[in-house]
C-alpha positions in Angstrom: 29.5 -5.4 9.5 32.3 -3.1 10.5 31.3 0.3 11.9 32.9 2.1 8.8 31.0 0.0 6.5 27.6 -0.1 8.5 27.7 3.9 7.9 28.1 3.6 4.0 24.8 1.4 3.8 22.5 3.1 1.9 18.8 3.5 2.9 17.1 3.0 -0.5 17.9 1.6 -3.8 21.4 1.3 -5.0 23.7 -0.4 -7.8 25.7 -2.9 -7.5 28.3 -3.5 -10.1 29.8 -7.0 -11.1 33.2 -6.3 -12.3 33.7 -9.6 -14.3 31.3 -7.6 -16.8 31.8 -4.1 -16.6 33.8 -3.0 -19.7 34.1 0.8 -17.9 32.2 2.4 -20.5 31.1 5.5 -18.0 27.7 5.5 -18.8 26.4 4.8 -15.6 28.7 7.3 -14.3 27.0 10.1 -17.3 23.5 8.7 -16.0 23.4 9.5 -12.7 21.8 12.6 -11.8 23.6 12.9 -8.1 26.7 12.8 -10.0 28.6 11.3 -7.4 27.9 7.9 -6.6 29.9 6.2 -9.1 33.5 6.6 -10.7 35.7 4.7 -13.3 38.5 3.6 -11.4 41.4 1.3 -13.5 38.9 0.6 -16.1 35.4 -0.3 -14.0 33.2 1.5 -12.4 33.2 1.2 -8.8 30.5 2.4 -6.0 32.0 5.6 -4.3 29.3 6.9 -2.0 26.1 4.8 -1.7 24.9 6.6 0.8 24.0 9.6 -1.0 22.1 7.3 -3.4 18.2 7.9 -3.9 17.2 5.2 -6.1 17.0 6.7 -9.3 18.1 3.5 -11.2 19.4 5.3 -14.4 23.1 4.1 -14.0 21.3 0.2 -14.4 19.3 1.1 -17.7 22.1 3.0 -19.3 24.7 0.1 -19.0 25.2 -1.3 -22.1 26.4 -4.5 -21.1 24.1 -5.2 -17.9 26.8 -5.2 -15.2 24.5 -3.7 -12.5 22.0 -4.8 -10.9 19.8 -2.9 -8.1 19.5 -3.8 -4.4 18.3 -2.2 -1.2 21.1 -2.1 1.7 23.6 -4.5 0.8 23.7 -7.8 -1.8 23.8 -10.0 1.1 20.6 -8.6 3.1 18.8 -7.0 -0.4 15.3 -7.8 -0.9 13.4 -8.4 -3.9 12.7 -5.9 -6.9 9.3 -6.6 -8.9 10.9 -6.7 -12.4 8.9 -4.7 -14.8 9.5 -3.7 -18.6 10.0 0.0 -20.1 6.4 0.9 -19.8 6.4 -0.8 -16.0 4.5 -3.8 -16.8 5.0 -6.9 -14.9 5.4 -10.6 -16.0 1.3 -10.7 -15.5 0.0 -8.9 -18.7 -2.0 -5.9 -18.0 -0.8 -5.4 -14.4 1.5 -2.4 -13.9 3.7 -1.5 -10.9 4.9 2.4 -10.3 6.3 4.4 -7.7 8.2 2.8 -4.1 6.9 -0.4 -4.3 8.9 -1.0 -8.1 12.2 0.1 -5.8 12.4 4.0 -7.2 13.4 6.8 -4.4 11.9 10.0 -5.0 8.9 11.3 -5.9 9.4 12.8 -9.1 10.1 9.1 -10.2 6.7 7.7 -9.2 5.0 10.7 -10.8 6.8 9.8 -13.8 6.2 6.4 -13.4 2.3 6.2 -13.0 2.2 9.0 -16.2 4.5 6.7 -18.7 2.3 3.6 -17.5 -1.0 5.4 -18.1 0.1 7.1 -21.6 0.9 3.2 -22.5 -2.5 1.9 -20.7 -3.8 4.5 -23.1 -3.1 3.2 -26.1 -4.3 -0.8 -25.6 -8.1 0.7 -26.9 -10.9 1.1 -24.3 -13.0 -1.9 -23.4 -16.1 -2.5 -25.1 -17.8 -4.3 -22.1 -19.6 -2.1 -19.6 -19.1 -4.0 -16.6 -15.0 -3.8 -17.4 -13.0 -0.6 -16.7 -10.4 0.3 -18.5 -8.1 0.6 -15.5 -8.0 0.4 -11.8 -5.7 2.3 -9.8 -4.7 1.0 -6.6 -3.0 3.7 -4.3 -3.4 7.4 -4.4 0.0 8.4 -3.5 2.5 10.5 -6.4 2.3 7.1 -8.7 -1.2 6.6 -8.2 -2.5 10.2 -8.4 0.0 11.3 -11.6 -1.7 8.1 -12.9 -5.1 8.5 -12.7 -4.9 12.2 -13.4 -3.5 11.0 -16.8 -6.1 8.1 -17.4 -8.6 11.4 -16.4 -7.1 13.1 -19.2 -7.2 10.4 -22.1 -11.0 9.4 -21.2 -10.2 6.3 -19.9 -12.8 4.3 -18.0 -11.1 4.1 -14.3 -11.4 3.8 -10.7 -8.9 4.8 -7.7 -8.9 2.6 -4.7 -7.0 3.7 -1.5 -7.1 2.0 1.8 -6.2 5.2 3.9 -8.8 7.6 4.6 -7.3 10.3 2.9 -5.1 10.4 -0.5 -1.4 10.9 -0.1 -0.1 7.4 0.4 3.3 7.4 2.4 3.7 10.9 2.1 0.3 11.2 4.1 2.4 9.8 7.2 5.4 11.6 6.6 5.4 13.1 10.4 4.8 16.7 10.7 6.9 19.5 8.8 9.1 16.7 6.8 11.1 18.0 4.0 10.1 16.3 1.2 13.0 16.0 -1.7 11.3 16.7 -5.4 13.6 17.9 -7.8 12.0 19.7 -11.0 8.0 17.9 -10.5 5.4 18.0 -13.5 1.7 17.0 -12.0 -0.4 16.6 -14.3 -2.8 19.3 -14.6 -0.7 21.8 -12.6 2.2 24.1 -13.8 5.6 22.5 -13.3 7.1 23.1 -9.5 10.5 23.5 -9.7 11.9 23.6 -6.3 14.0 21.2 -4.9 12.6 20.7 -1.0 8.8 21.2 -0.2 7.2 20.2 3.2 5.3 17.3 3.1 2.0 20.0 4.5 2.4 22.0 1.2 3.1 18.6 -0.9 -0.5 17.1 0.5 -1.9 21.0 -0.7 -0.5 20.5 -4.2 -2.1 17.0 -4.6 -5.4 18.0 -3.4 -5.2 21.1 -5.9 -4.4 18.6 -8.5 -7.4 16.3 -7.6 -9.5 19.3 -7.4 -8.7 20.8 -10.7 -8.9 17.2 -12.5 -12.1 16.2 -11.0 -10.6 13.5 -9.9 -12.7 11.0 -7.3 -10.8 8.9 -5.2 -12.5 5.9 -3.0 -10.7 6.1 0.0 -11.4 3.3 2.5 -11.5 0.6 0.1 -8.7 -2.1 0.6 -7.6 -4.1 -2.2 -7.2 -8.2 -0.8 -6.0 -10.3 -4.4 -5.8 -10.0 -7.9 -6.9 -12.7 -10.7 -6.7 -12.8 -14.2 -8.2 -15.3 -16.7 -5.5 -13.8 -19.6 -8.0 -10.9 -20.7 -9.4 -9.1 -17.6 -8.3 -8.9 -14.3 -10.2 -9.0 -11.4 -9.5 -6.8 -8.2 -11.2 -8.4 -5.1 -11.3 -5.4 -2.7 -12.8 -4.9 0.9 -16.0 -3.3 -1.1 -16.7 -5.8 -4.0 -14.9 -6.9 -6.8 -14.0 -4.6 -10.0 -13.0 -6.1 -13.3 -10.8 -4.6 -15.5 -8.9 -4.7 -18.4 -5.5 -2.9 -16.8 -4.4 -2.6 -12.8 -1.7 0.2 -12.1 -0.4 -0.9 -8.7 0.6 2.1 -6.5 0.6 0.7 -3.1 4.3 2.1 -2.4 6.1 0.2 0.5 4.7 1.2 3.8 1.9 -1.6 3.6 -0.5 -2.4 6.2 0.7 -2.7 9.9 0.9 -6.1 11.7 -1.9 -5.7 14.5 -1.2 -7.3 17.8 -4.7 -9.0 17.9 -5.2 -7.7 21.7 -7.8 -5.7 23.6 -7.6 -2.1 23.2 -5.6 -2.0 20.2 -8.1 -0.1 18.1 -8.8 3.1 21.1 -7.7 6.4 19.5 -4.4 6.4 21.9 -3.0 3.5 19.8 -0.9 4.8 16.5 0.4 3.0 13.9 2.9 5.7 12.7 5.3 8.2 14.4 3.5 11.6 12.8 3.6 14.0 15.6 6.4 12.8 17.7 6.0 16.0 20.0 2.4 15.2 20.9 3.9 12.1 23.2 6.6 14.0 25.1 7.0 13.3 28.7 4.5 10.7 28.3 4.9 7.0 29.0 4.7 5.1 26.0 5.2 1.2 24.8 6.7 1.0 21.6 6.4 -2.4 20.0 8.6 -3.1 17.0 
């Protein structure tokens, strides 16, 4: 791509408008919380500042004729986004997706999605089988923790699984002192957060406060390996054995698990799979793979 266009490729989810369908209603412009991504010109919506889009996705939901789709990067090199219902349920009944995995940027969105999905799950009735949980939450980032706190509030029988040794999901792997964009944020069990920005460390403290206040138990170090459903019960295969549940909330983000090289020494303490503390390596001889 030309240099001027490469600079304008957004790094997050953003809208693409089909001019053959768009009727220029302006609902997408009005719905955009950022207020500067879209404009109506010559009777159609146009993407005028894509690099500022942070992936709310409200424009797509508000378009009355379905002229907007959401992609990462560009339409030519975008990646697939899971399709979910208005309550974040996938095409597999009982399996829900919330947070970054569904393509939405912004921590506030992840919290709202996890909350909404779990409130819907709570309306589906309780499991009558003592061997079957109401819900398994996979991931302890913003979406997973918010969903788990609602499950606790609703009195559901549930379990929270996290493959990492600590809670926080992707946020826990941000570099030290990274500023996180929030917006007004409502975490179940805590006073509303009104600040727009917060450091990674401060946000991690807030999550821990929410977990402590809610008496939430997170099973860290347990990795989900597979899901299967018989139409009524979902089996979650994990590194610590199978779990059976009526519902599953996937809040695993997009960071995923690092691809390892399979070489001697890769488990040594000096080998890292995320750049968390760049200052630590200043002046050192470092091999970067990837």
